N, C-alpha and C positions, 0 to 999 in steps of 0.2 A: 730630448733629454729626460731622468729620470729626474723625478722632485728632489730639488739638496737635500743631505741628510734631515731630521725631525730637530734637531739637538745642532744646526749650524748658526750659527753666529755670523753677526754682520757686520761687514769690514769694512770700513768708507775706501770709495775707491779709490782717495786721491795716498792714501796707503797704500795701498795694494800696486800702485801704478810706480809711485816711487820705489817700493820697494822691488819690483821687476829692473824698474832700470838698477837698482843701485848690484842685483846682482850679474845681471848684464854688464854692465861697464867694471864688475871684480872678473869677467869670461874675456874681458880684454876689447868690447865694443867701444867705437866711440862714442862718445857724450850723444850727440845728435844720431845717431846709428839707434842706441838702445832707448833711445825715447823715442823713435819710432816702431820698433821692436812691440814696445812697452803699451803704449798705444793702441798698437793693433790687438796685444792679447788685451787689453784691457775691454775693447770694445767688445770683444766675443765674451766676456766676463758680463759687461753691462746690458747685451744682448741676451742671455736668457745662453748662450752657446757652449755651459760651462766647462764641458772636455777642452775647449779650444783655447781656452785662458791661461789664469796661474796654474791650474790644474799640469799643463803639462813644463812649465817650468824645470823643475827638479831633470828630464829629459832631456830640455834642451842643455839646459846645463853640465847635463853627461858628457854629450857632445861634445860641445865647445870647450870643454878641458880638455877631454883625450883624441880632440885635435882632426875629431870630424868631420865639425866646421869651420867653417873661415871667419872670423871673426871682422878680418878689416879687407871683405871682399872689395873689388874693385868691377862694379856694373857697368856693361857695355852692350851696347848696338852695335852688331855681329850684321845683320840685313837690316834695310829698309828700305820700303817705297811709297807712298802717298798716300795707300790707305794700312798698308802692315808695315809689321818689324819681329826681329826675331832678335828675343835679348839675351844674353850670356849672365847670371848669376856669380860666376866666380867661384862656385858651392859655400856661399853665402846664407846665410838668416835667409828662409825663404817670407817671412816681413817684408825684409826689407825689399826682395829684390821684388817678389809683387806689386806692394805699391809702390814701385819704381816705371813696373809694366803699366801699372793702371793709370795712372799719370798721363804716360806715355802715351796712352788708349786715348784718353781723354784728350791728345792734343792732335793726334790726328783725324780724330772725326769730326773735329772742327774745324779740320780745312777738308778734309772729304766724305762726312756725312756718318762716314764709318771706321771703326780704326779697329785692326785684329793682331795683337801680341802675343806671338808666341814665346818659352821663355824655358831653356837649357840649366842645365848646372845649375837645380833653387836645389832646394829645402823641403820640408814641411812649414806651411803658412798660417795655419791656424781653421779657422774661419772663412769659406768662400766670401758669405756673405759680407763682409768686412772690405772686401774688393771689387765686387759687384756694386756696392752702394759708392762708391768713388765717384765713377760716370753718373751716379743718382743724383750727387751733390751742382752737379751740370748740371741739370735736366739731360740728362743721358739715361738707356737706356744699358744695364751691365749686363754680362755672359759671365758668367767664370766653371773653369771646370779646369782636373788635375789629375794629371796619376797618383794614386795613392804612393807612400814612401814604402810602405809594406804588403805583401800580398794574402789575403786573406780569400777571397771569393776564386771558387774553380768555373770556369766554364759551364752555364749549365748541364746538368747530367755527366760533369768533373771529378775524380776524387783528387784533382792535381791543385792543389792554392796556385793560379796564374794570372789573378786578379785581382785588386783593389778593390778597393768599395768606391771607386770613382768617382766625388762631387758633384756638381751642379746648383750652381747658386744663379735665381736671374735677379734683378732689382727695376722693378718699372715705377717711374715718375705717379704721382698724382696729384690733384688740385687739393684738397679736402681733407682728403680720405688719406688714409696713411700709406702709401706707399707701397706697391705690392712687392715684398717682398722671400722667398722661397730659397729653402739652402737644403739641400737634404743629399746623403750618402746614398748609394745605388744597393745597397745593403738592406732587407728589413730593420736594422739596428746600427747605425755609427760604430766605429773600433773603439772611439771613449765612452759612449754609451755603456759596450758592452763593459769597455776594462770600468768603466764605476762601477756598473752591479759587481765585477767580479772585486776589487779593492773591498768592498764595500761586508762581504760575504754576503748576498744575496743573489737568490735562487735565479739563473737569467730565464726570461719566460721561452714556453716552448714555442720554436720556429726558429729563435735567432744565430743557433750556432747546433750542426750535425756535422756527426764524424765523418773521418777522412775512410772511415773502416770502413762502416757498412751503411749508413745513410741515419741513423737515428738520432734523432735529437740529444742535444749537451746541454742541460743547464747547470752543471757545478761551475762554478769559473777556473775549479785548480783546474779543470781542465781542458782549457780553452785549449794550448799546445796539441789535442789532439784533433782538433773539431777542425770548418770551415765556415765561415758567419755564409748565411742568405742571403742573394739580393732579393731585391722588394720586386712582385710581382710574378716572378721564377724566372722563365725563360726571358721575359723583357726587362727584366732589372738586367740580367746579364749581357743581354743584347747591348744596353743602352752605356752598363760599364767596360765593353769593350770599343763600341766607339768613340765613347769618351777619352779615353787612354790611347788607342792610335792617334787620334789628334791631338791628344797631350802629350804625345809620347814620340813616336817614331818623324812626324812630323816636325818636329824641336829640335831632331837628334839628342833625344833622351834616351830615360828607360821606358820600356813596357815589356810585362808577362817574363820572359825568363832572363832576363837582365834586371828587374825587381832586385835592389838591396834590400836583402831586411833589415829596417830601422834598430833590432832587436839585436842582429847577426856581428858576432868578430867583425870591428871594421878591416875590409882587403880595401876599398875603394869611397872615392866618396858616389853618394845614391845618384847625383843629376836625374836630376825627379822635375820632371814637363809638367809646365801652368800654360795655360792660355787666359785671355782676358778680353773680351769684347764692348767695346764702348759704340753707341749707334745714337746718332742724330735724331729722334724722329721730327722733329724740325725741318728732314729735309721731305718728311714726305705729309709730314697738317703740323699748321701752326699749334706751338708747342700748349700755350694756353686751352687750344681745344683739344687736344689731344688729352690732358691733367684731366678734362670737365667730362670728357668720353671714359676716363678711366674711373671716373669717381662715381660715373652711374652706374656702369657695370659693376662692380665693387657694392655700390648700395642696395644691387636689383642683385645680387648676389646671396649678398649677407642675411638682405631681408624676403628671402625666399620665405615660401613653406619647408616646416620641416618635420621629418618624420615622427614618430612617438615616442618622448621621454628625452628629444635631442631640445638642450636649452639654445646652442648659442650655432649658428652657422660658420664658419672659421676661415678668414682666408686670408692666407700667406701675407705676415708681415702684420697684420692689425694691431696681436700685441707688442709687439715691439717698443713703439713710443710709449707706452705707459710701465712696461717690461723697468726700462734704461730710466724714466723719470723716477717711476718705485726704487731702484737698485742708486742711482743718484746722490736721494737724496735722503734713504734708511739703509744704502748701504748693501756690499754683495754680500750674501749667503752662502761661507762657505762652512763646510762640512769642519769639524773637528780633529779628522785623520790626516786631511791637508792642510791644515793650518800647524801641525804637531811636524808634520815633512817639513813645509818652506823652511821652520821656525828651527830646523836639527841644520836645516842646507845653507839658513845663513847664518851657521858657527863655520861651518865648514869654508864660507867664503871673505867670514870678518868683515860685513855688514851686521846691522840691524836688523832681529827677527820680526816677522813682522807683526808678535803679538803686542811687542812693544810699542809698537807704531801710534794705536786705533785709543 
């Protein structure tokens, strides 16, 4: 993610959460569901996944008010085995559906050592790390992926966007060290990151987006509709997006490829977004304390290993999350002035107290 705007204002986390709850309730979500969705969005803001927190609220409100998301979804299990389940999200908010699915994966893993839960008829759910970290809280490994709600990439060498920036998030428990938490898109830059640059009028770094016509770099955010996102690691990222998409889509009877409905297109049908979440109990392989100690040892070895000239720090995925959360919980979440203005204007249409008046 890009750093927040230099003129960013620090807004208390509690004020952001209360504002989002009010906004979601104004869109007909029940109180309990509004709390879950707002909590998942706040988790993204606190963790530094700024493109998946309150940044997304206006888009969600638009979808809810247009009737494209079901605000009172009846989430249910369609198929269930000793270690597997398939969940139908009833076109509900993805945050609700994935919170349900992740907790079900933990339940399955407690009994069988591993739980794999597939999801269909869901929607965008925010930061993958939010759901991979649910098993983490139970001393388990969490693995999450999804079929992105829009196609922004082509298969490597192609000129037609048929792939999403299908993310993968993995959370591994540790002892004294911070848990290892990786959350990445399969594009060089995530959709949220690219949109943030474009919304702020900042030039896109070369190598993020290329033209559909000739494959040349696009750096003007106003030209995104002409472009395609570049997969991380060229053909390797493209291949990873394909396999994650196949496991999140067809395996769950969810959309993939040409079946994916662009979230910005006129609503003709629900998105049928697919996800999957895996919870793995490491105690089935080795005592949990032993496993955590080994993770600590290896994290320390990696982080303290010899550095190249000019490198100040070797960063292990997840190491910055705890400090970032503590800073934002204590000092507020940095929000750009343009974003605060947007959500304040949104508040007027919803008949709720503006965010700027809550802090």
